[in-house]
C-alpha positions as CSV (number, residue, x, y, z in Angstrom):
1,M,-61.8,-25.9,29.9
2,F,-61.3,-23.1,27.4
3,L,-64.5,-21.3,28.4
4,F,-63.3,-21.3,32.0
5,F,-60.0,-19.7,30.9
6,I,-61.8,-17.1,28.9
7,S,-64.1,-16.2,31.8
8,E,-61.0,-15.5,33.9
9,L,-59.1,-13.7,31.2
10,K,-61.9,-11.7,29.7
11,D,-60.3,-8.4,30.6
12,A,-57.3,-9.2,28.4
13,V,-58.7,-11.4,25.7
14,R,-62.0,-11.1,23.8
15,V,-62.1,-14.3,21.8
16,R,-65.4,-16.3,21.6
17,H,-64.2,-19.4,19.8
18,S,-61.2,-21.7,20.3
19,C,-57.8,-21.0,19.0
20,P,-55.5,-24.1,19.1
21,L,-52.3,-22.2,19.8
22,F,-53.9,-20.0,22.4
23,V,-55.5,-23.0,24.2
24,K,-52.1,-24.8,24.2
25,C,-50.4,-21.8,25.8
26,L,-53.1,-21.6,28.5
27,Q,-52.9,-25.4,29.1
28,K,-49.1,-25.1,29.7
29,M,-49.7,-22.3,32.2
30,C,-52.3,-24.4,34.0
31,Q,-49.9,-27.4,34.2
32,M,-47.1,-25.2,35.7
33,Q,-49.5,-23.7,38.2
34,R,-50.5,-27.2,39.4
35,G,-46.9,-27.7,40.6
36,A,-46.7,-24.3,42.2
37,G,-50.1,-24.2,44.0
38,S,-50.6,-25.5,47.5
39,S,-54.3,-25.5,47.8
40,S,-56.7,-28.4,47.4
41,D,-57.6,-27.2,43.9
42,P,-54.1,-26.5,42.4
43,C,-55.4,-26.0,38.9
44,R,-58.0,-23.3,39.4
45,R,-57.0,-21.3,42.4
46,P,-53.5,-20.2,41.3
47,L,-54.8,-19.5,37.9
48,L,-57.1,-16.8,39.4
49,Q,-54.0,-15.0,40.5
50,V,-52.5,-15.0,37.0
51,R,-53.0,-11.8,35.0
52,P,-51.3,-12.1,31.6
53,T,-49.5,-9.0,30.5
54,W,-50.2,-8.0,26.9
55,E,-48.0,-4.9,26.6
56,V,-44.8,-4.8,24.7
57,G,-41.8,-5.7,26.8
58,A,-43.7,-7.9,29.3
59,P,-41.8,-10.5,31.4
60,P,-41.1,-13.7,29.5
61,C,-43.2,-16.8,29.9
62,S,-41.9,-19.2,32.6
63,F,-42.7,-22.2,30.3
64,F,-39.6,-21.4,28.4
65,N,-37.4,-21.6,31.6
66,E,-37.3,-17.8,32.0
67,S,-37.2,-15.7,35.1
68,R,-39.8,-16.0,37.9
69,T,-40.9,-13.4,40.4
70,G,-39.8,-13.5,44.0
71,S,-43.2,-14.4,45.2
72,G,-44.8,-17.8,44.7
73,S,-46.9,-16.9,41.7
74,C,-45.4,-16.8,38.2
75,C,-45.7,-13.7,36.1
76,L,-46.7,-15.5,32.9
77,S,-47.0,-13.8,29.6
78,V,-49.4,-15.5,27.2
79,R,-48.4,-13.0,24.6
80,S,-44.7,-14.2,24.6
81,C,-45.8,-17.8,24.7
82,F,-48.1,-17.4,21.8
83,R,-45.4,-15.7,19.7
84,E,-43.0,-18.5,20.3
85,Y,-45.5,-21.1,19.2
86,F,-46.5,-19.2,16.1
87,T,-42.9,-18.5,15.1
88,H,-41.9,-22.1,15.7
89,K,-44.7,-23.5,13.5
90,F,-43.8,-21.1,10.7
91,R,-40.1,-21.9,10.8
92,A,-40.9,-25.6,11.0
93,M,-43.0,-25.5,7.8
94,L,-40.0,-23.9,5.9
95,G,-37.3,-25.9,7.6
96,K,-38.5,-29.4,7.5
97,T,-38.9,-29.5,3.7
98,R,-35.7,-27.7,2.9
99,L,-37.3,-26.4,-0.2
100,I,-35.8,-22.9,0.0
101,F,-32.1,-22.8,-0.2
102,P,-29.8,-20.2,1.5
103,G,-29.3,-17.1,-0.7
104,E,-32.3,-18.0,-2.9
105,K,-34.6,-15.2,-4.2
106,V,-38.1,-15.6,-2.8
107,L,-41.1,-13.6,-3.8
108,L,-43.9,-13.1,-1.3
109,A,-47.4,-12.6,-2.8
110,V,-49.0,-10.1,-0.4
111,S,-52.7,-9.3,-1.0
112,G,-53.0,-7.2,2.2
113,G,-55.3,-9.7,3.9
114,P,-54.7,-11.2,7.4
115,S,-52.9,-14.4,6.3
116,S,-50.4,-12.8,3.8
117,S,-49.8,-9.9,6.2
118,A,-49.0,-12.4,9.0
119,M,-46.6,-14.2,6.6
120,L,-44.8,-10.9,5.9
121,S,-44.5,-10.2,9.6
122,Q,-42.9,-13.6,10.2
123,V,-40.4,-13.1,7.4
124,Q,-39.5,-9.6,8.9
125,Q,-38.9,-11.2,12.3
126,G,-36.9,-14.0,10.8
127,L,-34.6,-11.5,9.0
128,G,-34.3,-9.1,11.9
129,Q,-31.2,-8.4,13.9
130,S,-32.7,-9.9,17.1
131,A,-33.6,-13.2,15.4
132,Q,-31.6,-16.2,16.9
133,K,-31.8,-18.3,13.7
134,K,-32.2,-15.9,10.8
135,L,-33.9,-16.9,7.6
136,R,-31.3,-17.0,4.8
137,F,-33.2,-16.2,1.7
138,L,-33.6,-12.9,-0.2
139,P,-37.2,-11.8,0.0
140,G,-39.2,-9.6,-2.4
141,L,-42.8,-8.5,-2.3
142,V,-45.4,-8.4,-5.0
143,H,-49.0,-7.2,-5.0
144,I,-51.5,-7.7,-7.8
145,D,-53.9,-4.7,-8.0
146,E,-57.3,-6.2,-9.0
147,G,-59.2,-3.0,-8.7
148,G,-59.9,-2.9,-12.5
149,A,-61.5,-6.3,-12.4
150,L,-63.7,-5.2,-9.4
151,G,-64.9,-2.0,-10.9
152,L,-63.2,0.3,-8.4
153,S,-62.6,3.9,-9.2
154,L,-59.1,5.2,-9.9
155,G,-59.1,7.2,-6.6
156,E,-60.1,4.1,-4.6
157,R,-57.4,2.0,-6.3
158,Q,-54.8,4.6,-5.5
159,R,-55.8,4.8,-1.9
160,L,-55.5,1.1,-1.4
161,V,-52.2,0.9,-3.2
162,S,-50.9,3.8,-1.0
163,E,-51.8,1.9,2.2
164,L,-50.0,-1.2,0.9
165,K,-46.9,0.8,-0.1
166,A,-46.7,2.2,3.4
167,I,-46.6,-1.3,4.8
168,F,-44.1,-2.5,2.2
169,Q,-41.8,0.4,2.8
170,T,-41.5,-0.3,6.5
171,S,-40.3,-3.9,5.7
172,G,-37.3,-2.6,3.7
173,F,-37.8,-5.3,1.1
174,P,-38.0,-4.5,-2.7
175,F,-41.7,-4.6,-3.7
176,H,-43.6,-4.5,-6.9
177,V,-47.3,-3.4,-7.4
178,I,-48.6,-4.8,-10.6
179,P,-52.0,-4.0,-12.0
180,L,-54.0,-7.0,-13.2
181,E,-54.4,-5.3,-16.6
182,Q,-50.8,-6.3,-17.4
183,V,-52.0,-9.9,-17.8
184,L,-53.4,-9.0,-21.2
185,D,-49.8,-8.2,-22.5
186,L,-48.1,-11.4,-21.3
187,P,-45.9,-13.5,-23.6
188,T,-46.8,-17.0,-24.5
189,S,-44.1,-18.2,-22.1
190,A,-46.6,-17.5,-19.2
191,V,-48.5,-20.7,-20.1
192,N,-45.4,-22.8,-20.8
193,T,-43.6,-25.0,-18.3
194,T,-40.0,-23.9,-18.1
195,P,-37.6,-26.5,-16.6
196,P,-35.6,-25.3,-13.6
197,S,-32.2,-23.7,-14.4
198,S,-30.3,-26.0,-11.9
199,D,-31.5,-29.0,-10.0
200,R,-30.2,-29.0,-6.4
201,A,-30.0,-32.1,-4.4
202,P,-31.1,-32.1,-0.8
203,D,-27.4,-32.8,0.3
204,C,-26.3,-29.4,-1.0
205,Y,-28.7,-27.5,1.2
206,K,-26.1,-26.7,3.9
207,A,-23.4,-26.1,1.4
208,A,-25.4,-23.5,-0.4
209,G,-23.9,-20.7,1.7
210,D,-25.3,-17.3,2.5
211,G,-25.5,-16.2,-1.1
212,G,-24.9,-12.5,-0.3
213,E,-26.4,-10.0,2.1
214,L,-29.9,-8.7,1.9
215,Q,-30.4,-5.6,-0.2
216,Q,-32.6,-2.9,1.2
217,G,-35.0,-1.9,-1.6
218,G,-38.1,0.1,-2.4
219,A,-40.6,0.3,-5.1
220,L,-39.5,-0.5,-8.6
221,A,-40.9,1.1,-11.7
222,E,-44.6,0.4,-12.0
223,P,-46.2,-0.2,-15.4
224,S,-48.9,2.3,-16.4
225,V,-52.5,1.3,-16.9
226,H,-54.7,2.6,-19.7
227,E,-58.4,2.8,-19.7
228,A,-58.6,0.6,-22.8
229,Q,-56.8,-2.2,-20.9
230,T,-59.2,-1.8,-18.0
231,R,-62.2,-2.1,-20.3
232,S,-60.7,-5.2,-22.0
233,L,-60.2,-6.8,-18.6
234,Q,-63.8,-6.0,-17.6
235,Q,-65.1,-7.4,-20.9
236,L,-63.1,-10.6,-20.3
237,L,-64.6,-11.1,-16.9
238,G,-68.0,-10.0,-18.1
239,S,-68.0,-12.7,-20.7
240,A,-68.2,-15.3,-17.8
241,T,-71.9,-15.7,-17.2
242,T,-71.6,-17.1,-13.6
243,L,-69.7,-15.9,-10.6
244,T,-68.1,-19.3,-10.2
245,A,-66.5,-19.0,-13.6
246,K,-65.4,-15.4,-12.9
247,E,-63.6,-16.4,-9.8
248,E,-61.8,-19.3,-11.4
249,L,-60.8,-17.2,-14.4
250,L,-59.5,-14.4,-12.1
251,R,-57.5,-17.0,-10.1
252,T,-56.0,-18.3,-13.3
253,L,-55.0,-14.9,-14.6
254,R,-53.5,-14.0,-11.2
255,Q,-51.4,-17.1,-11.3
256,H,-50.1,-16.4,-14.8
257,L,-49.2,-12.8,-13.8
258,L,-47.4,-13.9,-10.6
259,V,-45.4,-16.5,-12.5
260,H,-44.4,-14.0,-15.1
261,E,-43.3,-11.5,-12.5
262,A,-41.3,-14.1,-10.7
263,R,-39.5,-15.2,-13.9
264,T,-38.9,-11.6,-14.9
265,R,-37.4,-10.5,-11.6
266,G,-35.3,-13.7,-11.2
267,Y,-37.3,-15.3,-8.3
268,S,-37.4,-19.1,-8.1
269,K,-39.9,-19.5,-5.2
270,L,-43.2,-17.8,-4.7
271,L,-44.7,-17.8,-1.2
272,L,-48.5,-17.7,-0.9
273,G,-50.4,-16.8,2.2
274,E,-53.1,-19.4,2.0
275,S,-54.2,-20.6,5.5
276,C,-55.4,-23.9,6.6
277,T,-59.0,-22.7,6.6
278,R,-58.7,-21.3,3.1
279,L,-57.2,-24.5,1.8
280,A,-59.9,-26.6,3.4
281,V,-62.5,-24.5,1.6
282,R,-60.4,-24.8,-1.6
283,L,-60.3,-28.6,-1.4
284,L,-64.1,-28.8,-1.3
285,T,-64.4,-26.3,-4.0
286,C,-62.0,-28.2,-6.3
287,V,-63.9,-31.4,-5.8
288,S,-67.1,-29.6,-6.7
289,L,-65.5,-28.0,-9.8
290,G,-64.2,-31.3,-11.1
291,R,-60.5,-30.6,-10.1
292,G,-60.2,-33.8,-8.0
293,A,-57.2,-34.9,-10.0
294,H,-55.3,-31.7,-9.2
295,L,-56.0,-31.4,-5.5
296,A,-52.3,-32.2,-4.6
297,Q,-51.2,-29.2,-6.6
298,D,-53.9,-26.8,-5.6
299,T,-53.7,-27.5,-1.8
300,G,-50.3,-29.0,-1.2
301,F,-47.3,-27.3,0.5
302,S,-45.5,-26.9,-2.8
303,D,-46.7,-26.7,-6.4
304,C,-44.1,-27.1,-9.2
305,R,-46.4,-27.2,-12.2
306,F,-44.7,-24.2,-13.7
307,G,-41.2,-25.7,-13.6
308,D,-38.7,-23.0,-12.8
309,V,-41.1,-21.2,-10.3
310,T,-42.4,-23.1,-7.3
311,F,-45.5,-22.1,-5.3
312,V,-44.9,-22.5,-1.6
313,R,-47.7,-22.3,1.1
314,P,-45.9,-21.7,4.5
315,M,-49.2,-20.6,6.2
316,R,-51.1,-23.8,5.5
317,E,-50.7,-25.0,9.1
318,F,-52.4,-21.9,10.6
319,S,-56.2,-21.6,10.9
320,A,-57.9,-18.3,10.2
321,K,-58.6,-17.9,14.0
322,E,-55.0,-18.3,14.9
323,I,-53.9,-15.7,12.3
324,A,-56.6,-13.3,13.5
325,V,-55.4,-13.6,17.1
326,Y,-51.8,-13.1,16.1
327,N,-52.6,-10.0,14.0
328,H,-54.6,-8.6,16.9
329,M,-52.1,-9.3,19.6
330,F,-49.1,-7.9,17.7
331,R,-50.9,-5.2,15.7
332,V,-50.0,-6.5,12.3
333,P,-51.3,-4.0,9.8
334,T,-53.7,-5.2,7.1
335,V,-55.6,-3.6,4.3
336,V,-59.2,-4.5,3.6
337,I,-59.6,-4.9,-0.2
338,P,-63.0,-6.0,-1.7
339,S,-63.3,-9.1,-3.9
340,L,-65.8,-10.6,-6.3
341,E,-67.4,-12.3,-3.3
342,T,-67.9,-9.1,-1.3
343,K,-71.6,-8.6,-0.4
344,T,-72.8,-11.7,-2.2
345,L,-75.2,-14.4,-1.0
346,E,-73.8,-17.7,0.1
347,K,-75.3,-19.4,-2.9
348,A,-73.9,-16.9,-5.4
349,S,-71.0,-19.2,-6.4
350,I,-69.6,-22.6,-5.6
351,Q,-66.6,-21.0,-3.8
352,R,-68.9,-18.9,-1.6
353,L,-71.1,-21.9,-0.8
354,S,-68.2,-24.0,0.2
355,E,-66.8,-21.3,2.4
356,S,-70.2,-20.9,4.2
357,F,-70.5,-24.7,4.6
358,V,-67.1,-25.1,6.2
359,S,-67.5,-22.0,8.4
360,R,-70.9,-23.1,9.8
361,L,-69.7,-26.7,10.4
362,Q,-66.6,-25.4,12.1
363,Q,-68.7,-23.6,14.7
364,D,-70.4,-26.8,15.9
365,F,-67.5,-29.2,15.2
366,P,-64.1,-27.4,15.8
367,S,-62.1,-30.2,14.2
368,T,-63.8,-29.8,10.7
369,V,-61.0,-27.7,9.2
370,S,-58.2,-29.8,10.6
371,T,-59.8,-33.0,9.4
372,I,-60.2,-31.7,5.8
373,Y,-56.7,-30.3,5.9
374,R,-55.2,-33.6,7.1
375,T,-57.0,-35.3,4.2
376,S,-55.4,-33.0,1.7
377,E,-51.9,-33.8,3.1
378,K,-52.2,-37.5,2.0
379,L,-52.9,-36.6,-1.6
380,Q,-50.2,-36.9,-4.3
381,T,-50.1,-36.4,-8.0
382,A,-49.8,-39.6,-10.0
383,G,-46.5,-39.8,-11.8
384,G,-45.2,-36.7,-10.0
385,G,-47.2,-34.4,-12.4
386,C,-44.6,-34.8,-15.1
387,C,-45.9,-34.8,-18.7
388,E,-45.3,-33.2,-22.1
389,E,-46.1,-29.6,-22.9
390,D,-49.1,-30.6,-25.1
391,G,-50.3,-32.8,-22.3
392,R,-51.0,-29.9,-20.0
393,C,-54.0,-27.8,-19.6
394,L,-53.8,-24.5,-21.5
395,L,-55.1,-22.4,-18.5
396,C,-54.1,-24.1,-15.2
397,L,-51.1,-26.0,-16.7
398,C,-52.1,-29.2,-14.8
399,S,-52.0,-32.5,-16.6
400,L,-55.0,-33.2,-18.8
401,D,-57.5,-35.6,-17.2
402,T,-59.8,-35.9,-20.2
403,A,-58.3,-39.0,-21.6
404,A,-61.0,-41.3,-20.3
405,G,-62.5,-44.4,-21.8
406,K,-65.7,-44.7,-23.8
407,A,-67.5,-46.1,-20.8
408,S,-66.5,-43.3,-18.4
409,A,-68.8,-40.7,-16.8
410,L,-67.0,-38.0,-18.7
411,Q,-67.8,-39.4,-22.1
412,A,-71.4,-40.0,-21.0
413,R,-71.7,-36.3,-20.0
414,L,-70.2,-35.1,-23.3
415,I,-72.6,-37.3,-25.4
416,S,-75.5,-36.0,-23.4
417,E,-74.4,-32.4,-23.9
418,Q,-74.0,-32.9,-27.6
419,L,-77.5,-34.4,-27.9
420,C,-79.0,-31.6,-25.9
421,C,-77.3,-29.0,-28.1
422,Q,-78.2,-30.7,-31.4
423,K,-80.8,-29.0,-33.5
424,P,-83.4,-30.7,-35.7
425,A,-82.3,-31.3,-39.3
426,G,-83.3,-28.7,-41.9
427,T,-83.6,-25.8,-39.4
428,V,-80.1,-24.4,-39.9
429,K,-78.2,-24.3,-43.1
430,V,-74.7,-25.4,-42.4
431,E,-72.0,-24.1,-44.7
432,P,-69.2,-26.6,-45.4
433,S,-66.0,-25.5,-43.8
434,P,-62.7,-25.8,-45.6
435,P,-60.7,-28.9,-44.7
436,A,-57.9,-28.3,-42.2
437,G,-54.6,-28.6,-43.8
438,P,-51.0,-27.4,-43.7
439,C,-50.0,-23.8,-44.0
440,C,-51.2,-22.4,-47.4
441,S,-48.7,-19.5,-47.6
442,S,-45.8,-19.4,-49.9
443,A,-42.7,-21.4,-49.2
444,D,-40.7,-18.3,-48.2
445,G,-43.6,-16.5,-46.5
446,E,-44.8,-16.5,-42.9
447,C,-47.8,-18.3,-41.7
448,G,-51.0,-16.3,-42.5
449,S,-49.5,-14.6,-45.6
450,A,-51.4,-16.5,-48.2
451,A,-51.8,-15.1,-51.7
452,G,-54.7,-12.9,-52.4
453,G,-55.1,-11.7,-48.8
454,A,-56.7,-15.0,-47.8
455,V,-56.4,-16.2,-44.2
456,C,-54.2,-19.3,-43.6
457,C,-56.3,-22.2,-42.4
458,S,-53.7,-23.0,-39.8
459,S,-53.7,-19.4,-38.3
460,E,-57.4,-18.9,-37.8
461,A,-58.6,-17.8,-34.4
462,P,-59.4,-20.9,-32.3
463,E,-63.1,-21.5,-31.5
464,K,-64.5,-22.6,-28.2
465,K,-64.6,-26.3,-29.3
466,D,-61.0,-26.1,-30.3
467,L,-60.0,-24.7,-27.0
468,Q,-61.9,-27.3,-25.0
469,K,-59.6,-30.0,-26.4
470,L,-56.7,-28.3,-24.8
471,L,-58.2,-27.9,-21.3
472,C,-58.7,-30.1,-18.3
473,Y,-62.2,-31.0,-17.2
474,S,-62.6,-28.2,-14.7
475,C,-61.3,-25.5,-17.1
476,Q,-63.7,-26.9,-19.7
477,L,-66.6,-26.1,-17.4
478,T,-65.2,-22.6,-16.9
479,L,-64.9,-22.1,-20.7
480,R,-68.5,-23.4,-21.1
481,D,-69.8,-20.6,-18.9
482,M,-68.2,-18.0,-21.1
483,S,-70.2,-16.4,-23.8
484,S,-67.3,-15.8,-26.1
485,V,-63.6,-16.7,-26.2
486,A,-62.7,-13.6,-28.3
487,H,-61.9,-11.6,-25.1
488,L,-59.3,-14.1,-23.8
489,P,-55.8,-12.7,-23.6
490,Q,-53.8,-12.9,-26.8
491,Y,-51.1,-15.1,-25.3
492,I,-53.6,-17.8,-24.6
493,L,-55.0,-17.7,-28.1
494,T,-51.6,-17.7,-29.6
495,E,-50.5,-20.7,-27.6
496,A,-53.8,-22.5,-28.6
497,Q,-52.9,-21.8,-32.3
498,R,-49.4,-23.2,-31.8
499,R,-50.7,-26.4,-30.3
500,K,-53.3,-26.7,-33.0
501,R,-50.7,-26.4,-35.8
502,R,-48.5,-28.9,-33.9
503,S,-51.3,-31.4,-33.7
504,L,-52.0,-31.1,-37.4
505,M,-48.4,-31.5,-38.2
506,K,-48.2,-34.6,-36.0
507,D,-51.2,-36.1,-37.8
508,E,-49.6,-35.6,-41.2
509,I,-46.4,-37.4,-40.3
510,S,-47.9,-40.0,-38.0
511,E,-47.5,-42.7,-40.7
512,F,-43.7,-42.1,-40.7
513,L,-43.2,-42.2,-37.0
514,L,-42.0,-45.3,-35.2
515,E,-44.2,-46.3,-32.3
516,E,-42.4,-47.5,-29.2
517,E,-43.2,-51.2,-28.6
518,E,-44.3,-52.3,-25.1
519,G,-41.6,-53.9,-23.1
520,S,-38.8,-52.5,-25.3
521,S,-35.7,-51.3,-23.6
């Protein structure tokens, strides 16, 4: 059916594969023409007379009970019909959850790609003067400049940022362009879960009010980037020996920087432009990387692992084909920015291989992406994802999934790895390490200020084996593919030292702690 429609509308549309929203619009047109036609074949013959108008200002679609022409044939506009469907789906994703309150500050993470650009276009329309039901939150834009991690020249980075700024300025929203190098100077609060400032019940959604009018804004003061920071960032990513580890490390650093910017600017929600196709690929990637326990947070509509900042994915109902058609029809500007996967083979990384697998399977079986996506909708985090600070992963801040029994597959893998790395006795002279103990500084001194210039045993830089105890299984695999942990950002190492000292202190006073008995009230 869709191939027949395309053959008749090939002068207006040049799409080779199916787009669900586009097919739905054409099916509605065909149903209406069945009632209007008088020939023996009411579905095909009147459709040959339909020539959709794609220009701006075209007559509205008669499916929405708009005007008809005086003659028997309807002047249908697929463009208007497609816009209504696309807008309704976007509004429904935000409205049915009631996660964003009126007057709340919302930060849009715009990378310049098709999905995030379409999300920005929908927010602009929802806040425009002609919108019937306006969106009632206060938006802001943020873009993470990853050119330093990709090895781009300074001139190329400035050109890409200038193109993005031109798009952001037309929106009238305040925007922030943050270089990825700033992640090296983040405080330790970036890897801490901060509780929300105020818990709002669903009943107070309507009573929240407008919360003020939108402020027209521009670019705020941008932090400067030094060559030393760029070299440090490249050394950090260069320490990862595989492309899979590099992409996971880059994704983690990007999340930390986005959360820090949202907290600094006072935003409580962070909108991500991840599409249905991207989330389907992400689901298979997470399973392959050992993140099966965290699928609900990595692919769900909302992710509240950071506490006061919630990740929201309003584009998760749209496939990549729908977004491409929307951007083409309504001329949504995008910026092509290279990534770590640019010009790489399909077997270069697990992420790239998963994307190639889903894309090829989608060509032969169009329901592949939707099937994977519907599966991810049924996933939930056990216990709501609530746990103590020390019970969370140091990098991704998800709950630790390494507390497995002795007869588990995880323990079997760890034992096999230790046996493989074990060297024969007598080949290496092992120097005895000093026993770990409490802080050896003076009573009135700070940690690390031991007498004689000695280094405090509780403030030594954590080694790779010490960091692995603080990570989930997937992040342990990422750390294992790194040649050294010395290039990690200082805020991560500082938080690791704090958790290590806290664990030592807990072991010292464990004999004096009262254990909670089972069944006690």
